[in-house]
C-alpha positions as CSV (number, residue, x, y, z in Angstrom):
1,X,-16.5,17.6,-13.3
2,X,-17.3,14.7,-11.0
3,X,-15.5,11.8,-9.5
4,X,-17.6,8.9,-10.8
5,X,-17.0,6.7,-7.7
6,X,-18.8,8.9,-5.2
7,X,-20.2,11.7,-7.4
8,X,-18.1,14.4,-5.7
9,X,-18.0,17.7,-7.4
10,X,-14.4,18.7,-7.7
11,X,-15.3,22.4,-7.7
12,X,-17.6,22.0,-4.7
13,X,-16.7,23.7,-1.3
14,X,-14.3,21.5,0.7
15,X,-15.4,20.0,4.0
16,X,-12.9,18.4,6.5
17,X,-14.7,15.1,6.9
18,X,-16.6,13.1,4.3
19,X,-17.4,9.5,3.4
20,X,-15.4,8.4,0.4
21,X,-14.3,5.3,-1.4
22,X,-10.5,4.7,-1.4
23,X,-10.5,5.5,-5.2
24,X,-12.2,8.9,-4.5
25,X,-9.9,9.6,-1.6
26,X,-6.9,9.1,-3.8
27,X,-8.4,11.3,-6.4
28,X,-9.1,14.0,-3.9
29,X,-5.5,13.8,-2.6
30,X,-4.1,14.4,-6.1
31,X,-6.5,17.3,-6.7
32,X,-5.5,18.9,-3.4
33,X,-1.8,18.4,-4.0
34,X,-2.0,19.9,-7.6
35,X,-4.0,22.8,-6.4
36,X,-1.7,23.6,-3.5
37,X,1.7,23.0,-5.1
38,X,2.6,24.2,-8.6
39,X,5.5,21.7,-8.6
40,X,3.2,18.6,-8.5
41,X,2.5,17.0,-11.9
42,X,0.6,13.7,-12.5
43,X,1.1,11.5,-15.5
44,X,1.0,8.0,-16.8
45,X,-0.8,5.8,-19.3
46,X,-4.4,6.9,-19.8
47,X,-4.5,9.1,-16.7
48,X,-5.6,12.2,-18.7
49,X,-8.9,12.2,-20.5
50,X,-9.8,8.6,-19.5
51,X,-8.9,9.2,-15.8
52,X,-6.9,6.1,-15.4
53,X,-7.9,2.5,-15.8
54,X,-9.3,2.6,-12.2
55,X,-10.5,6.3,-12.7
56,X,-8.2,7.5,-9.9
57,X,-7.3,10.6,-11.9
58,X,-10.8,11.3,-13.2
59,X,-11.4,15.0,-13.8
60,X,-7.9,16.2,-13.0
61,X,-7.0,17.1,-16.6
62,X,-10.3,18.9,-17.1
63,X,-9.8,20.9,-14.0
64,X,-6.0,21.6,-14.0
65,X,-5.1,21.3,-17.6
66,X,-2.8,19.0,-19.6
67,X,0.3,20.5,-18.2
68,X,-0.5,19.2,-14.7
69,X,-2.2,15.8,-15.5
70,X,-1.4,14.2,-18.8
71,X,-1.1,10.9,-20.8
72,X,2.2,9.3,-21.7
73,X,3.2,6.6,-24.3
74,X,3.0,3.0,-23.2
75,X,6.5,2.9,-22.0
76,X,7.0,2.5,-18.2
77,X,10.7,2.9,-18.3
78,X,10.2,6.2,-20.1
79,X,7.5,7.3,-17.7
80,X,9.8,6.8,-14.6
81,X,12.9,8.2,-16.5
82,X,11.0,11.3,-17.3
83,X,10.0,11.6,-13.6
84,X,13.6,11.3,-12.6
85,X,14.5,14.3,-14.8
86,X,11.6,16.3,-13.4
87,X,12.5,15.6,-9.8
88,X,16.1,16.6,-10.5
89,X,14.9,19.9,-11.7
90,X,12.5,21.0,-8.9
91,X,9.2,19.3,-9.8
92,X,7.3,16.7,-7.7
93,X,6.1,14.1,-10.2
94,X,3.4,11.6,-9.3
95,X,3.4,8.8,-11.9
96,X,0.8,6.0,-12.3
97,X,2.0,2.6,-13.5
98,X,-1.3,0.8,-14.4
99,X,-0.8,-2.6,-12.8
100,X,1.9,-4.1,-10.5
101,X,3.5,-6.3,-13.2
102,X,3.3,-3.5,-15.8
103,X,5.8,-1.6,-13.6
104,X,8.5,-4.2,-14.2
105,X,9.8,-2.6,-17.4
106,X,10.6,0.5,-15.2
107,X,12.4,-1.6,-12.6
108,X,15.9,-0.7,-13.8
109,X,15.1,3.1,-13.6
110,X,13.6,2.6,-10.1
111,X,16.5,0.6,-8.7
112,X,19.5,2.2,-10.6
113,X,18.4,5.8,-10.5
114,X,15.4,6.6,-8.4
115,X,16.7,4.8,-5.4
116,X,20.4,5.6,-5.8
117,X,20.7,9.2,-7.0
118,X,20.4,10.9,-3.6
119,X,23.2,8.6,-2.2
120,X,25.2,8.9,-5.4
121,X,25.3,12.7,-5.1
122,X,25.8,12.7,-1.3
123,X,22.3,14.3,-1.0
124,X,22.9,16.9,-3.6
125,X,20.1,15.6,-5.8
126,X,16.9,14.5,-4.1
127,X,14.1,12.5,-5.7
128,X,10.8,13.9,-4.4
129,X,8.6,11.6,-6.5
130,X,5.8,9.1,-6.0
131,X,5.3,6.0,-8.1
132,X,1.7,4.8,-7.7
133,X,1.1,1.2,-8.4
134,X,-2.2,-0.7,-8.1
135,X,-1.2,-4.1,-6.7
136,X,-2.6,-7.3,-5.4
137,X,-5.5,-9.6,-6.4
138,X,-9.1,-10.0,-5.6
139,X,-10.6,-8.5,-8.7
140,X,-10.7,-11.6,-11.0
141,X,-7.8,-10.2,-13.1
142,X,-5.5,-12.3,-15.3
143,X,-1.7,-12.7,-15.3
144,X,0.3,-9.4,-15.0
145,X,-2.8,-7.7,-13.5
146,X,-2.8,-9.1,-9.9
147,X,0.8,-9.5,-8.8
148,X,2.1,-8.5,-5.4
149,X,5.7,-7.4,-6.1
150,X,6.4,-5.4,-3.0
151,X,9.4,-7.5,-2.0
152,X,11.3,-6.2,-5.0
153,X,11.0,-2.6,-3.9
154,X,11.4,-3.3,-0.2
155,X,14.7,-5.0,-0.9
156,X,16.0,-1.8,-2.6
157,X,17.7,0.7,-0.2
158,X,16.7,4.2,-0.9
159,X,13.0,3.6,-1.5
160,X,10.1,4.2,0.8
161,X,7.3,1.7,0.4
162,X,3.8,2.3,1.8
163,X,0.4,0.7,1.3
164,X,-2.9,2.0,2.7
165,X,-5.8,-0.2,3.9
166,X,-8.5,2.5,4.4
167,X,-9.7,5.6,2.6
168,X,-8.4,7.7,5.4
169,X,-4.9,6.3,5.1
170,X,-5.1,6.5,1.3
171,X,-5.6,10.2,1.6
172,X,-3.1,10.9,4.5
173,X,-0.3,8.6,3.3
174,X,-0.5,9.9,-0.3
175,X,-0.3,13.5,1.0
176,X,2.7,12.5,3.1
177,X,4.3,10.7,0.1
178,X,3.9,13.7,-2.2
179,X,5.5,16.1,0.3
180,X,8.4,13.7,1.0
181,X,11.8,14.7,-0.2
182,X,12.5,11.0,-1.0
183,X,11.1,8.6,-3.6
184,X,8.0,6.7,-2.5
185,X,6.5,3.6,-4.1
186,X,2.8,3.9,-3.2
187,X,1.1,0.5,-3.5
188,X,-2.6,0.7,-3.9
189,X,-4.6,-2.4,-3.1
190,X,-7.0,-2.5,-6.1
191,X,-9.3,-4.9,-4.2
192,X,-10.1,-2.0,-1.8
193,X,-10.6,0.8,-4.4
194,X,-14.4,0.7,-3.9
195,X,-14.5,0.3,-0.1
196,X,-15.8,3.3,1.7
197,X,-15.0,5.1,5.0
198,X,-14.7,8.5,6.6
199,X,-11.9,10.7,5.4
200,X,-10.7,13.7,7.4
201,X,-8.6,15.8,5.1
202,X,-7.1,17.7,8.0
203,X,-5.7,14.4,9.5
204,X,-2.0,13.6,9.0
205,X,0.0,10.4,9.3
206,X,3.8,9.9,9.5
207,X,5.3,7.5,7.0
208,X,7.0,4.8,8.9
209,X,4.2,4.4,11.5
210,X,2.0,1.3,11.9
211,X,-1.4,1.4,13.6
212,X,-3.4,-0.8,15.8
213,X,-6.5,-1.6,13.8
214,X,-8.1,-3.7,16.5
215,X,-7.2,-4.3,20.1
216,X,-6.8,-7.9,21.4
217,X,-5.0,-9.9,24.1
218,X,-4.6,-13.5,22.8
219,X,-2.9,-13.2,19.4
220,X,-1.6,-10.5,17.0
221,X,-2.4,-10.6,13.3
222,X,0.1,-8.5,11.3
223,X,-1.0,-7.3,7.8
224,X,-0.8,-4.6,5.2
225,X,-2.8,-3.4,2.2
226,X,-5.9,-5.5,1.3
227,X,-4.8,-8.2,3.9
228,X,-5.8,-5.8,6.8
229,X,-9.5,-6.1,5.9
230,X,-9.1,-9.9,5.8
231,X,-7.3,-9.9,9.2
232,X,-10.2,-7.9,10.7
233,X,-12.7,-10.4,9.3
234,X,-10.7,-13.3,10.7
235,X,-10.5,-11.5,14.1
236,X,-14.3,-11.3,14.1
237,X,-14.6,-15.0,13.3
238,X,-12.0,-15.8,16.0
239,X,-13.9,-13.7,18.6
240,X,-16.9,-16.0,18.0
241,X,-14.6,-18.8,19.2
242,X,-13.7,-16.9,22.3
243,X,-10.3,-15.5,21.3
244,X,-9.3,-11.9,21.6
245,X,-7.5,-11.0,18.4
246,X,-5.3,-7.9,17.9
247,X,-4.7,-6.6,14.3
248,X,-1.7,-4.4,13.3
249,X,-1.8,-2.5,10.1
250,X,1.8,-2.1,9.0
251,X,1.1,0.7,6.5
252,X,4.8,1.4,5.9
253,X,6.9,-1.5,4.6
254,X,10.0,0.6,4.6
255,X,10.7,2.3,6.9
256,X,9.2,-0.4,9.1
257,X,7.7,0.4,12.5
258,X,9.5,-2.2,14.7
259,X,8.4,-0.5,17.9
260,X,4.6,-0.8,17.3
261,X,4.8,-4.3,15.9
262,X,7.1,-5.5,18.6
263,X,5.1,-4.1,21.5
264,X,1.9,-5.6,20.0
265,X,3.3,-9.1,19.7
266,X,4.9,-8.9,23.2
267,X,1.5,-8.1,24.6
268,X,-0.1,-11.2,23.2
269,X,2.8,-13.7,22.9
270,X,1.4,-15.1,19.6
271,X,1.5,-13.8,16.0
272,X,0.4,-14.5,12.5
273,X,1.7,-12.5,9.4
274,X,-0.8,-12.2,6.5
275,X,0.1,-11.1,2.9
276,X,-1.1,-11.9,-0.6
277,X,2.4,-12.2,-2.1
278,X,4.2,-15.6,-2.3
279,X,5.7,-16.5,1.0
280,X,9.3,-17.3,0.0
281,X,11.8,-14.4,0.4
282,X,8.9,-12.0,1.0
283,X,8.0,-9.0,3.1
284,X,6.0,-11.5,5.3
285,X,9.3,-13.4,5.8
286,X,11.1,-10.2,6.9
287,X,8.3,-9.3,9.3
288,X,8.3,-12.8,10.7
289,X,12.1,-12.7,11.2
290,X,12.0,-9.3,12.9
291,X,9.3,-10.4,15.3
292,X,11.3,-13.6,16.1
293,X,14.5,-11.5,16.8
294,X,12.8,-8.9,19.0
295,X,10.1,-11.0,20.7
296,X,11.6,-14.5,21.1
297,X,11.4,-14.6,24.9
298,X,7.8,-13.4,24.9
299,X,6.5,-15.9,22.3
300,X,4.3,-18.8,23.3
301,X,4.5,-20.4,19.9
302,X,6.3,-19.9,16.5
303,X,5.3,-17.0,14.4
304,X,3.1,-18.2,11.5
305,X,2.6,-16.8,8.0
306,X,-0.4,-17.0,5.8
307,X,0.5,-15.9,2.3
308,X,-0.1,-16.6,-1.4
309,X,1.5,-19.7,-2.8
310,X,4.9,-19.9,-4.4
311,X,3.5,-20.1,-7.9
312,X,2.7,-17.6,-10.6
313,X,-0.6,-15.8,-9.9
314,X,-3.6,-18.1,-10.4
315,X,-6.2,-17.7,-13.2
316,X,-9.4,-15.8,-12.2
317,X,-11.4,-19.0,-11.5
318,X,-8.7,-20.3,-9.2
319,X,-7.9,-17.0,-7.5
320,X,-9.9,-17.8,-4.3
321,X,-7.7,-20.9,-3.8
322,X,-4.5,-18.9,-4.2
323,X,-5.2,-15.9,-1.9
324,X,-5.2,-16.1,1.9
325,X,-8.7,-16.4,3.4
326,X,-10.3,-16.5,6.8
327,X,-10.1,-20.3,7.1
328,X,-6.4,-20.4,6.4
329,X,-5.9,-17.6,9.0
330,X,-8.0,-19.4,11.6
331,X,-6.0,-22.6,11.0
332,X,-2.8,-20.7,11.6
333,X,-4.2,-19.2,14.8
334,X,-5.4,-22.7,15.9
335,X,-1.8,-24.0,15.5
336,X,-0.3,-21.6,18.1
337,X,0.1,-24.0,21.0
338,X,-3.1,-23.0,22.9
339,X,-2.8,-26.2,24.9
340,X,0.2,-24.6,26.7
341,X,-1.7,-21.5,27.7
342,X,-1.9,-21.0,31.5
């Protein structure tokens, strides 16, 4: 059986480093986790024979059987509720909720039970489960298919929220999420599913750690998920104008790596936060506030945000107007009081 994105034979001998799309990296992670740990089970809508709407679970049922990767009814609350029971009884469920807005029927389960059971039982009941959610725009999808709802989950104590921006982090972060004793909401930027990069299956990453995706000395761009690639593109464009731009990939929304982000902004004195979600009461707002609190005396200008607009997600033909782009980022960078620079 093959993974259609990259034609990888699931039964082929494993090598430590290979070039994969993000979708194939996630597929490989799930296959490795199922093979190594009999407690890992994968389930959700159409994840079995079809392999998921984005084919992330392609081939897993054929290889491991229907007791390890299986389809469920179209009932997100039931999917997550079933995972809660499994996690309480020693399994490590990994569930897929097809699209970001499709996850909302399961929100009560996630907030009232997944996030709270460990605290409610004084640690007696853990929730070692992963909720995989494709999120964000950039694919020409319609309403309910391109939302960015990360602020809902980040506002809920008890949840870990991560989002990869590279195939390597997709593999390493999902492995870390599956082995975590706590519940993880794993936000997969669907716009990046088909981007490729090197993946070292022996590499690990700690949840809660940001990374410097690009060094720079003049201004720091802070992003996560699909916005990291956009920030890097803006950094290239800004370099052509003579500015040295640093890019920080947050990776983990909660827990948040204040140390890496703070040190990065202090080193440049200027910062722009980039995210697809609407800006009001957002993760971008929280990052902006944390930077202000910790870096105020180092800042040469106010911290700016470039986000989606405070409207419902735009129709496909208007998507490019709604999402942040390089021009909006460069405008934000240009506004950072460069006339005051020594």
